[in-house]
C-alpha positions in Angstrom: 0.0 0.0 0.0 1.2 3.5 -0.7 0.7 4.7 2.8 3.2 2.0 3.9 5.7 3.1 1.4 5.3 6.7 2.5 6.0 5.6 6.0 9.4 4.4 4.8 9.4 0.7 5.6 13.1 0.8 6.4 12.2 2.7 9.6 10.3 -0.4 10.6 13.3 -2.6 9.7 15.6 -0.3 11.7 13.3 -0.7 14.8 13.4 -4.5 14.4 17.2 -4.5 14.2 17.3 -2.2 17.2 15.1 -4.6 19.2 17.2 -7.6 18.3 20.4 -5.7 19.3 18.9 -4.7 22.6 17.8 -8.2 23.3 21.3 -9.4 22.6 22.8 -6.7 24.8 20.5 -7.6 27.7 21.5 -11.3 27.5 25.1 -10.2 27.3 24.8 -8.2 30.5 24.0 -11.4 32.4 27.4 -12.8 31.5 29.2 -10.1 33.5 28.9 -11.6 37.0 30.9 -11.2 40.1 33.4 -14.1 40.5 33.8 -15.4 44.1 36.5 -17.8 45.0 37.2 -19.6 48.3 40.7 -20.8 48.5 41.5 -23.4 51.2 45.2 -24.1 51.9 45.9 -26.3 55.0 42.9 -25.0 56.9 43.6 -21.4 56.0 40.9 -19.5 54.1 41.3 -16.7 51.6 38.2 -15.2 50.0 38.3 -13.4 46.6 35.3 -11.4 45.3 36.6 -10.0 42.1 39.7 -8.1 43.1 38.6 -7.8 46.7 40.6 -10.2 48.9 39.9 -11.2 52.5 42.6 -13.3 54.2 41.1 -15.0 57.2 44.0 -17.3 58.3 43.3 -20.7 59.9 39.6 -21.4 60.3 39.6 -25.2 60.6 38.7 -28.1 58.3 35.6 -27.3 56.2 33.0 -30.0 55.7 30.0 -28.3 54.0 29.3 -25.1 52.0 25.9 -23.7 52.5 24.3 -21.0 50.4 21.9 -19.1 52.8 18.3 -19.1 51.8 16.9 -15.7 51.0 13.5 -14.2 51.4 12.2 -13.8 47.8 10.4 -10.5 48.5 13.5 -8.9 50.2 15.1 -6.5 47.7 16.9 -3.2 48.0 13.9 -1.3 46.7 10.4 -2.7 46.4 7.5 -1.8 44.2 6.0 0.5 46.8 9.1 2.6 47.2 10.2 1.1 50.5 13.7 -0.2 50.9 15.9 -2.6 52.9 19.1 -0.5 52.5 19.3 2.6 54.7 15.7 3.6 55.6 14.6 0.0 56.4 11.0 0.7 55.6 10.3 -2.5 53.7 7.5 -4.5 55.2 8.2 -8.2 54.4 4.8 -9.3 55.8 3.0 -7.0 53.5 4.9 -8.3 50.4 4.4 -11.9 51.4 0.6 -11.3 51.2 1.0 -9.3 48.0 3.4 -11.7 46.3 0.6 -13.9 44.8 -1.2 -10.9 43.2 -1.0 -10.5 39.4 0.4 -6.9 39.7 3.3 -8.0 41.9 4.1 -10.9 39.7 4.1 -8.7 36.6 6.5 -6.2 38.3 8.7 -9.0 39.6 8.8 -10.5 36.1 9.5 -7.1 34.5 12.5 -6.5 36.9 13.6 -10.1 36.9 13.8 -10.1 40.6 14.4 -13.8 40.7 17.6 -13.2 38.7 19.1 -10.7 41.0 21.7 -11.7 43.7 21.6 -15.2 42.3 24.4 -17.7 42.9 25.3 -19.8 39.8 28.0 -21.9 38.1 29.4 -23.5 41.3 32.7 -25.4 40.7 35.0 -27.1 43.1 38.6 -27.4 41.9 41.0 -30.0 43.4 44.5 -29.2 41.9 46.2 -32.2 43.5 43.8 -34.6 41.7 43.5 -32.4 38.5 39.7 -32.5 38.9 37.0 -29.9 38.7 33.4 -30.7 39.6 30.3 -28.7 38.9 27.3 -28.7 41.3 23.7 -27.6 40.9 22.7 -24.8 43.3 19.7 -24.9 45.5 19.2 -22.2 48.2 19.8 -23.6 51.7 21.4 -26.8 50.3 24.6 -28.2 51.8 27.4 -28.9 49.3 30.0 -31.4 50.6 33.5 -30.2 50.4 36.6 -32.3 49.7 39.0 -33.2 52.5 42.1 -32.2 50.4 44.5 -29.8 52.0 44.2 -27.6 48.9 41.1 -26.9 47.0 39.2 -23.9 45.5 35.5 -23.2 45.4 34.4 -21.0 42.4 31.0 -19.5 42.2 29.4 -16.6 40.3 27.1 -14.0 41.8 24.7 -12.7 39.1 23.4 -9.1 39.3 24.6 -8.5 42.9 22.0 -6.5 44.8 20.9 -7.5 48.3 23.5 -8.9 50.7 24.4 -12.5 50.1 26.0 -14.9 52.6 28.1 -18.1 52.1 28.6 -20.4 55.2 31.4 -22.8 55.7 30.5 -25.5 58.2 33.6 -27.0 59.9 34.1 -30.6 61.1 34.1 -29.3 64.7 30.6 -27.8 64.0 31.9 -24.2 64.1 31.1 -22.1 61.1 32.4 -19.1 59.0 29.9 -16.8 57.4 31.1 -14.7 54.4 28.8 -11.8 53.5 28.9 -9.5 50.4 27.1 -6.2 50.9 27.3 -3.8 48.1 25.2 -1.1 49.7 27.1 -0.9 53.0 30.4 -1.3 51.1 31.9 -4.4 52.8 32.8 -8.0 52.5 33.2 -9.5 55.9 33.5 -12.8 57.6 32.1 -13.8 61.0 32.8 -16.9 63.0 30.5 -19.0 65.2 32.7 -21.2 67.5 31.6 -24.7 68.2 28.1 -24.1 66.9 27.3 -21.3 69.3 25.0 -18.6 68.2 27.4 -15.8 69.1 29.2 -14.4 66.1 32.5 -12.5 66.0 33.8 -10.7 63.0 37.1 -12.2 61.9 37.8 -10.1 58.8 36.5 -7.2 56.8 37.4 -5.6 53.5 36.1 -2.7 51.3 33.7 -3.9 48.6 33.1 -3.5 45.7 36.2 -2.7 43.7 35.3 -4.2 40.3 33.1 -1.9 38.2 32.2 -4.4 35.4 29.4 -6.3 37.0 27.7 -3.1 38.2 28.3 -1.3 34.9 26.5 -4.3 33.3 23.5 -3.7 35.7 23.3 0.0 34.8 23.5 -0.9 31.1 20.8 -3.6 31.5 18.5 -1.0 33.0 19.0 1.3 30.0 18.6 -1.5 27.6 15.4 -2.8 29.1 14.0 0.8 29.3 14.6 1.0 25.5 13.0 -2.4 24.9 9.9 -1.3 26.8 9.9 1.9 24.7 9.7 -0.3 21.7 6.9 -2.3 23.3 4.9 0.8 24.0 5.5 2.1 20.5 4.4 -1.2 18.9 1.3 -1.4 21.1 0.2 2.1 20.3 1.0 1.9 16.5 -0.9 -1.4 16.3 -3.8 0.0 18.1 -3.9 3.1 15.8 -3.8 0.8 12.7 -6.7 -1.2 14.0 -8.7 1.9 14.9 -8.0 3.4 11.5 -9.5 0.5 9.7 -12.5 0.5 12.1 -13.1 4.1 11.2 -13.4 2.9 7.6 -16.8 1.4 8.6 -17.8 4.1 11.1 -16.4 7.0 9.2 -19.7 8.6 8.4 -20.9 8.6 12.0 -17.6 9.9 13.2 -17.6 12.7 10.6 -21.1 13.8 11.7 -19.9 13.8 15.3 -16.8 15.8 14.4 -19.0 18.3 12.4 -21.4 18.8 15.3 -18.5 19.2 17.7 -16.9 21.9 15.5 -20.3 23.7 15.0 -21.3 23.7 18.7 -17.8 24.1 20.1 -16.9 27.4 18.4 -16.5 30.6 20.2 -16.6 34.1 18.9 -13.8 36.5 19.7 -15.3 39.6 18.0 -16.0 42.7 19.9 -14.0 41.5 23.0 -13.6 44.3 25.5 -10.1 45.6 26.3 -8.2 43.5 28.8 -7.2 45.0 32.2 -4.0 44.1 34.0 -5.3 41.1 35.8 -7.0 39.8 32.7 -3.8 40.2 30.7 -1.8 38.3 33.4 -4.4 35.5 33.4 -4.3 35.3 29.6 -0.5 35.1 29.7 -0.7 32.4 32.3 -3.2 30.2 30.4 -1.3 30.8 27.1 1.7 29.1 28.7 -0.1 26.4 30.8 -3.6 25.0 30.2 -6.2 25.8 32.9 -6.7 22.1 33.6 -2.9 21.9 34.5 -3.3 24.9 36.8 -6.2 23.1 38.5 -4.0 20.1 38.9 -1.3 22.4 40.3 -3.7 23.8 42.9 -4.9 20.3 43.9 -1.3 19.2 44.2 -0.5 22.1 46.5 -3.3 21.0 48.8 -2.1 17.4 48.8 1.5 18.3 49.5 0.4 20.6 52.3 -1.6 17.8 53.8 1.4 15.5 53.6 3.6 18.1 55.3 1.1 18.9 58.1 -0.7 15.6 58.7 1.7 12.8 57.7 4.9 14.6 58.6 3.4 16.5 61.5 5.0 19.7 60.2 8.4 18.4 61.4 11.6 17.1 59.9 12.4 13.4 59.9 16.0 13.0 58.7 19.3 14.3 59.9 19.8 16.7 57.1 16.3 18.2 57.5 16.8 18.5 61.2 19.9 20.6 60.6 18.1 22.8 58.1 15.1 23.2 60.5 17.3 24.1 63.5 19.4 26.5 61.4 16.2 28.3 60.3 15.3 28.7 64.0 18.7 30.3 64.5 18.2 32.7 61.5 14.8 33.5 62.8 16.5 35.0 65.9 18.5 37.2 63.6 21.7 35.2 63.9 23.9 33.1 61.6 25.1 31.1 64.6 23.7 30.7 68.1 25.8 31.0 71.3 26.5 27.5 72.8 24.0 26.6 75.5 25.1 25.4 79.0 26.1 21.7 79.0 26.4 22.0 75.2 27.8 18.4 74.9 24.4 17.1 75.9 22.8 18.6 72.8 24.6 17.0 69.9 22.5 17.9 66.9 22.8 16.1 63.6 25.2 17.8 61.2 25.5 20.6 63.7 28.9 22.1 64.7 29.9 23.4 68.1 32.8 25.6 67.2 34.5 28.6 68.8 31.6 29.1 71.2 29.0 29.0 68.5 26.3 26.6 67.3 25.5 26.3 63.6 24.7 23.8 60.8 27.1 22.5 58.3 25.0 23.5 55.3 25.0 26.6 53.1 22.5 29.2 54.2 20.0 29.1 51.3 17.6 26.5 52.6 17.4 27.7 56.2 17.2 31.3 55.0 14.2 30.4 52.8 12.5 28.6 55.7 13.0 31.6 58.0 9.8 33.5 57.0 7.8 30.3 57.9 9.5 30.3 61.3 8.4 33.9 61.9 4.8 33.0 60.9 4.8 29.8 63.0 4.1 27.6 59.9 7.5 26.6 58.4 6.0 23.5 56.9 4.2 25.7 54.3 7.3 27.0 52.7 8.6 24.0 50.8 5.2 23.0 49.3 4.9 26.5 48.0 8.4 26.4 46.5 7.7 23.0 44.9 4.4 24.3 43.4 6.1 27.4 42.0 8.9 25.2 40.7 6.4 23.2 38.7 4.7 26.3 37.4 8.1 27.8 36.4 8.9 24.6 34.6 5.7 25.0 32.7 6.6 28.5 31.7 10.1 27.4 30.6 8.7 24.5 28.5 6.1 26.7 26.9 9.0 28.8 25.6 11.1 25.9 24.5 8.2 23.8 23.1 4.5 24.8 23.3 1.6 24.9 25.7 0.7 21.3 25.1 4.0 19.9 26.3 4.3 22.4 29.1 0.8 21.5 30.4 1.4 17.8 30.2 4.7 18.1 32.0 3.1 20.1 34.8 0.3 17.5 35.1 2.8 14.7 35.3 4.7 16.6 38.0 1.5 17.1 40.1 0.8 13.4 40.0 4.4 12.4 40.8 4.7 10.7 44.3 8.4 11.5 44.1 7.7 15.2 43.8 4.8 15.2 46.3 6.5 13.5 49.3 9.9 15.2 48.8 8.4 18.7 48.3 6.6 18.3 51.7 9.9 17.7 53.6 12.4 20.2 55.0 15.2 19.2 52.6 17.0 21.6 50.3 15.8 20.1 47.0 12.5 21.8 46.4 13.9 25.2 47.4 16.9 24.7 45.1 14.7 23.7 42.2 12.4 26.7 42.8 15.4 29.1 42.4 16.9 27.1 39.5 13.8 27.0 37.4 12.9 30.6 37.8 16.5 31.6 37.0 16.2 29.5 33.8 12.9 31.2 32.9 14.5 34.6 33.3 17.6 33.6 31.4 15.5 32.4 28.5 13.4 35.6 28.4 16.6 37.6 28.2 18.1 35.5 25.5 14.9 35.6 23.5 14.9 39.5 23.5 13.5 40.3 26.9 14.5 43.4 29.0 17.7 43.6 30.9 16.1 42.9 34.3 15.6 39.3 33.2 19.3 38.5 33.3 19.6 40.3 36.7 16.8 38.2 38.0 18.5 35.1 36.6 21.7 36.0 38.4 19.8 36.5 41.7 17.9 33.2 41.4 21.0 31.2 40.3 23.0 32.8 43.2 20.4 31.7 45.7 20.3 28.3 44.2 24.1 28.0 44.6 23.7 29.1 48.2 21.2 26.2 48.6 22.8 23.3 46.7 26.3 24.5 46.0 28.0 22.0 43.7 24.8 20.6 42.3 23.4 24.0 41.7 26.5 25.2 39.9 26.5 22.1 37.6 22.8 22.6 36.9 23.4 26.3 36.0 26.3 25.5 33.8 24.4 22.9 31.9 21.2 24.8 31.5 22.9 28.1 30.7 25.0 26.4 28.0 22.0 24.7 26.5 20.0 28.0 26.5 22.9 29.8 24.7 23.1 27.0 22.1 19.3 27.2 21.4 19.4 31.0 21.2 22.7 31.3 19.4 21.3 33.4 16.5 20.1 36.1 19.0 23.3 35.8 21.0 25.4 36.3 17.9 23.4 39.4 16.8 22.9 41.2 20.1 25.7 40.3 22.4 27.3 43.7 21.9 24.1 45.4 23.1 24.0 43.3 26.2 27.4 44.1 27.8 26.1 46.5 30.4 23.3 44.2 31.5 25.8 41.3 31.6 28.3 43.3 33.6 25.6 44.0 36.2 24.6 40.4 36.2 28.3 39.4 36.7 28.4 41.9 39.6 25.4 40.3 41.2 26.9 36.8 40.8 30.1 38.1 42.5 28.0 39.4 45.4 26.8 35.8 46.0 30.4 34.6 45.9 31.2 37.2 48.5 28.2 36.2 50.6 29.4 32.5 50.5 33.0 33.4 51.4 31.8 35.8 54.2 29.6 33.1 55.5 32.6 30.8 55.8 34.7 33.5 57.5 32.1 34.3 60.1 31.5 30.7 61.0 34.8 28.9 60.5 37.1 31.9 60.6 38.5 30.9 57.2 37.0 32.0 53.9 38.2 28.9 52.1 36.9 26.4 54.7 33.1 25.8 54.6 31.2 24.6 57.7 30.6 21.3 55.8 34.4 20.8 55.4 35.0 21.7 59.0 32.3 19.2 60.1 33.6 16.3 58.0 36.4 16.9 55.5 35.8 13.5 53.8 32.4 14.6 52.7 33.5 15.4 49.1 33.3 14.2 45.6 36.0 12.0 44.1 37.6 8.6 44.1 40.2 6.9 46.3 41.0 6.5 50.0 39.8 9.0 52.5 36.5 9.8 50.7 33.2 9.5 52.6 32.2 7.6 55.7 32.9 4.2 54.1 36.7 5.0 54.1 37.1 5.2 50.3 35.2 5.5 47.1 35.6 3.5 43.9 34.2 3.5 40.4 32.4 0.3 41.2 30.8 1.9 44.3 29.8 4.8 42.2 28.1 2.5 39.7 26.3 0.8 42.6 25.0 4.3 43.6 23.9 4.9 40.1 22.1 1.6 39.9 20.3 2.3 43.1 19.3 5.8 42.1 17.9 4.6 38.8 16.0 1.8 40.5 14.5 4.1 43.0 13.6 6.7 40.3 11.9 4.0 38.1 9.7 3.1 41.1 9.0 6.4 42.7 8.9 9.0 39.9 5.4 8.3 38.6 4.3 5.1 40.4 4.1 3.3 37.1 5.4 -0.3 36.4 9.1 -0.3 36.6 10.6 0.1 33.1 7.6 2.1 31.7 8.6 5.1 33.9 11.4 6.3 31.6 10.3 4.5 28.5 8.5 7.5 27.0 11.8 9.5 27.2 13.3 7.3 24.5 10.5 7.4 22.0 11.4 10.7 20.2 15.0 9.4 19.8 14.3 5.9 18.6 11.7 7.2 16.1 14.1 9.9 14.8 11.7 12.7 15.9 14.1 14.3 18.4 14.9 18.0 18.0 18.0 19.9 19.2 16.3 20.9 22.4 15.5 17.2 23.1 19.1 16.3 22.8 20.2 19.2 25.0 17.8 18.3 27.8 18.8 14.6 27.5 22.4 15.7 27.9 21.5 17.8 30.9 19.7 14.8 32.4 22.5 12.3 31.7 25.1 14.7 33.1 23.3 15.4 36.3 22.5 11.7 37.0 26.0 10.5 35.9 27.7 13.1 38.2 26.6 11.1 41.2 28.9 8.2 40.2 31.6 10.4 41.8 29.8 10.8 45.2 30.2 8.2 47.8 26.6 7.9 49.0 23.3 7.4 47.1 21.3 9.6 49.5 18.0 7.8 48.8 15.3 9.1 51.2 11.7 9.8 50.0 12.9 8.5 46.7 16.2 9.4 44.9 16.3 12.9 46.3 19.7 13.7 44.7 17.9 13.6 41.3 15.1 16.0 42.3 16.8 18.8 40.5 16.5 16.8 37.2 12.7 16.9 37.5 12.1 19.5 34.8 14.2 17.4 32.3 12.4 14.2 33.3 8.9 15.7 33.1 9.6 17.5 29.8 11.2 14.5 28.0 8.3 12.2 29.3 5.7 14.7 28.0 7.6 15.0 24.7 7.6 11.2 24.4 3.9 10.9 25.0 3.1 13.6 22.5 5.4 12.1 19.9 3.8 8.7 20.3 0.3 10.2 19.9 1.4 12.2 16.8 2.9 9.1 15.2 -0.4 7.3 15.7 -2.3 10.2 14.3 -0.1 10.5 11.2 -0.4 6.7 10.6 -4.2 7.0 10.9 -4.2 9.9 8.5 -2.2 8.0 5.9 -4.6 5.1 6.2 -7.4 7.5 5.7 -5.7 8.9 2.6 -5.2 5.5 1.2 -8.8 4.6 1.8 -10.0 7.8 0.1 -7.7 7.2 -2.9 -8.9 3.5 -3.4 -12.6 4.0 -2.5 -13.5 7.5 -3.7 -17.3 6.7 -3.7 -17.4 5.8 0.0 -17.9 8.2 2.9 -14.6 9.8 3.8 -13.0 8.1 6.7 -12.4 10.0 9.9 -9.0 11.5 10.4 -8.2 11.4 14.1 -6.9 14.5 15.9 -5.3 12.3 18.7 -4.3 8.8 19.4 -6.8 6.8 21.4 -4.4 3.9 22.1 -1.8 6.4 23.5 -4.5 8.0 25.7 -5.6 4.5 26.9 -2.0 3.5 27.6 -1.2 6.7 29.6 -4.5 6.3 31.4 -3.6 2.8 32.5 -0.3 3.9 33.8 -1.9 6.8 35.7 -4.3 4.3 37.2 -1.4 2.2 38.5 -0.3 5.3 40.4 -3.7 6.5 41.5 -5.1 3.1 42.4 -2.1 1.4 44.0 1.0 3.5 44.4 -0.2 6.8 45.9 -2.7 5.1 48.3 0.1 2.9 49.4 2.3 5.9 50.1 -0.3 7.3 52.4 -0.1 4.1 54.4 3.7 4.0 54.4 4.0 7.5 55.6 1.2 7.5 58.2 2.4 8.8 61.5 5.8 9.1 59.9 8.8 9.3 62.1 11.7 8.5 59.7 12.6 5.5 61.9 12.8 1.9 60.5 9.7 -0.1 60.4 11.0 -2.3 63.2 11.3 0.7 65.5 7.8 2.3 65.6 7.5 5.7 67.4 4.3 7.5 68.3 5.7 10.8 67.3 2.3 12.5 67.7 2.5 12.0 71.5 6.0 13.5 71.5 5.0 16.5 69.4 2.0 17.2 71.6 3.7 16.7 74.9 1.8 17.9 78.0 5.0 18.4 80.0 5.9 21.9 81.2 9.1 23.5 82.4 10.8 20.2 81.9 13.9 18.5 80.5 13.3 15.3 78.5 16.3 13.0 78.3 17.2 9.8 76.5 20.4 7.7 76.1 19.3 6.6 72.6 21.3 8.8 70.2 19.2 7.7 67.2 15.9 8.7 68.9 17.5 12.0 70.0 19.0 13.1 66.7 16.1 11.9 64.5 13.1 13.1 66.6 13.9 15.1 69.7 16.7 17.5 68.8 14.8 19.7 66.3 12.2 20.4 69.0 14.7 22.5 70.9 15.0 26.2 70.8 18.6 27.5 70.0 18.5 29.7 73.0 17.1 26.8 75.2 14.2 29.0 76.3 11.4 26.6 75.2 9.0 25.1 77.7 10.6 21.6 77.2 14.3 21.0 76.6 15.5 17.8 75.0 18.9 16.4 75.9 21.0 13.3 75.2 21.8 12.0 78.7 21.6 8.7 80.5 23.6 8.8 83.8 23.3 10.7 87.1 26.4 12.9 86.3 24.7 14.2 83.1 21.4 14.7 85.0 23.3 16.8 87.5 24.8 18.9 84.7 21.4 19.6 83.3 19.9 20.5 86.7 22.8 22.9 87.3 22.5 24.4 83.8 18.7 24.7 83.9 17.6 25.0 87.5 14.0 24.6 88.4 13.2 22.2 85.6 12.1 18.6 86.3 13.8 15.9 84.4 11.9 13.1 82.6 13.3 10.1 80.7 11.5 9.2 77.5 10.9 5.5 76.8 9.6 3.9 73.6 7.9 0.6 74.3 7.5 -2.3 71.8 4.4 -1.0 70.0 5.8 2.5 69.6 4.0 4.1 72.6 5.8 6.9 74.4 6.2 6.9 78.2 7.7 9.6 80.4 9.4 8.6 83.6 10.2 11.3 86.2 13.8 11.2 87.4 14.2 12.1 91.1 17.2 13.6 92.7 
C-alpha cells in the first residue's frame, strides 16, 4: 500500500534490528557476573570477590558449603518505594501477602527479581587430583567439600543486589559466614565457634572494587528501558492501525460527530472588551499552561500541604532536614550562629557544629534562609510545598518557551501526579527550594536571550545565586548545563545582540560576585577561614571524588559509584510516577528511537544524563523519600516524558491519516473516513499507567507515611505523642542517640528558652549537669515501648 511506502518501511526494519540488538545486549549483560573464590590451603581460608581479597588465616577443616536461603520479597527497593538498604522501611509481611497478586508478579517478572543476587556456576577445583566438579545450586542446600588440604570453590554472583552470605561448616561444628554487601560497602567474615549462636567478626574488606558487574547492571537498566519503549511504540501503533480500519466502517458517523462538535464548540472573539492588567496576566498564564494543568497544580499544592502537616506533623524526619530546620530557627532569631548553651555536649544535633563558642549547621545558608519566614509566621511546613508548586509552574513557563503549551501543560500535570515530587516537596530538605530558584532563573535567562528586558538577566543572576547558596556544587553544575544549552538554542540572537548586552551582563556578573562574596563571608564568620566551609569543617571526607579518605565508608571506587547509580535509577523508576518499573522512563526514548528528536530534546537529555551521571563520583546514594539527589532533574524528566507521550500520539495520528488517505484514494465513492486528531491507544496507555499510580502507588504511600517518624519499620515511634507533649518547664532525656537526633533534637530552641528542653543524657552525672544548667526544671526520661507508645518517667534527685 502507498501509505506503507510513504511511512518508509526501512524505519520499521531499523526498529526490528534495534530490538534484536537490545535483546542481545540484555542477555550479554547477564554474562558479566561477580566471581567469588574460596581458597583453602591447609585449613587457611582466603576469599576473593573480584579483586577484593579477604585473608582469614586458619579457620579449621571445612565440611560443607551452605548458600543461605533468601526471602524472595526482600530486595533493596520494592515496588511501593520502601527499601531494605538505609531507611529499612520494607515490610516483608505485606509483600508476602502481595506476592501472589498479578500486579506484583508482573512487576517481579519485568524487573527479573528472581535473577538478582543469584548464585550460579558452582565449581570445586581439586588441583592435587587435577579434577574440577560442577554442582547444581539450591538455596539452603549443603554442598559437601573435599578433604584435600588444597582446593578452590568457584561461584558466580549474578546481578549482585541485596547482601548474600556463604557459610562454611567445619568438622568441629563451628562455622564461618562470608557476606557480600554492596550497599554498605563491605565484604566480611564472622565466626561462630563450636556451633554457638554468638558471632564474632574475623575479617572485613572494602567492597566493591570491580566496576564491570555493576556497569552491566546499569547498562541492563538502560537496555530494558529502551526495549519497553519499543513495546509501548508497537502497542500504540498497532492500536492506531486497528482503529484506522475500524473508522473505515464508522467514518460517516464519526464525521457527523466531528462536524457537530466543531459547530457547537466554536466561540466568537469579535468585539472582545479591552483587557485589564489582571485579565492580561491571566491570559498570559493560560497561554503558557492550560487551565486544567493549573487546577492540577492547585490540587497538588493542597495534597503536599496535607502531607507536610498531617503525615509529617509539620516536622523534619531525617538528619539533614533536622539541621536545616534548626538553622532556620537560629536565623529567625537574627543570627547566623547561636551561642552555645550550657552543658552543650548534651545537645549533639545532627550535622551541627559546636565551634568557637557557636552553634551552627554544616550546610550553606540558602535552605534555612528560605525557611525563616515560615518560622516567623509559625508555619514553616508551608514554605517547601509553596516552593515546589512554584517550581512546577516555572517549569511549565520554561517549557512553553522551549516547546509549546501542550508539552508544558502535560509536564506540569505529570509533576503534580508524581509521588516523588509530592513527598519530597513536603519535607524540609533543600531540593524543592533549590529547584524553585533554578527553574525561575532558567525562565528569566530564556526571556533575556529571546529578546527580553535587561532585568531578566539580573533576576536570573539572583535566582541562580540563591540556588548556589542552597545546593552549591549541584546548583553550579545545573546552572552551567542549562545556561550552556540555552545559549546554544538562542545562538542566533546571541550572535546578533551580544554587543548590546554588555552593560546588562556586567551588572549580572556583579550580582553573581555578590553571592560569591556572601558565601565566602559566611565561611569567614562561622569557620574563621573564607576557604573552609562549615561542611568541610564538620567532615572533610564529605566530598566528591575517588580513592581513599573519601566518605564515611573510608574510600570511594568507580564500582561503588556505579552501585549508587544503579540504586538511584532503580528508586527513580519506582517512585517518579508510580508506574510499572521500566515504563517510567520508556517515553523519554520514543522521540529518539523514532528519529523525531529535535535539538532541544538532545540538549535536555544531555543535561539529564550529566546530572545523573555526576553522582557516580559521590560516595553515598542519599536515597530518602525517593532518589532525592535527582530531584533537580525533575524539569528534564517531566519534559522528556511529556515529549515522548506527545510524539507517540502524533505518530499514531499520522499513521491513521495515511490510512485514511489510502482509503480515500482507493474507495472514492465511499464516505470519507475519519481523520483522528489524537491517538486513542496512546491515551488509553497513559490512562492505564496513571491508574497504576492513583489506584495502587499513591494510596500505598499514604499508608507507608502514616504517623511518619523516619525510623525503621522495626522501630515504631508514636511521634504525635512527642510533638503534643503535656509536660511543662521540663527536661526530657534519652540515652538513645538515634531517637534523640532523629526526633527530639529539632524540638529544641537554639537559646534553650522553650518550655521543654530535650537532651542526650543517661547517667546521674549528666542529669546533675542539666539541673545545674537549667535550675527549676524537672527531668523526665522518655521510653519507647514495643508498640511505639511513648512513656515519660520522672527522674528524682
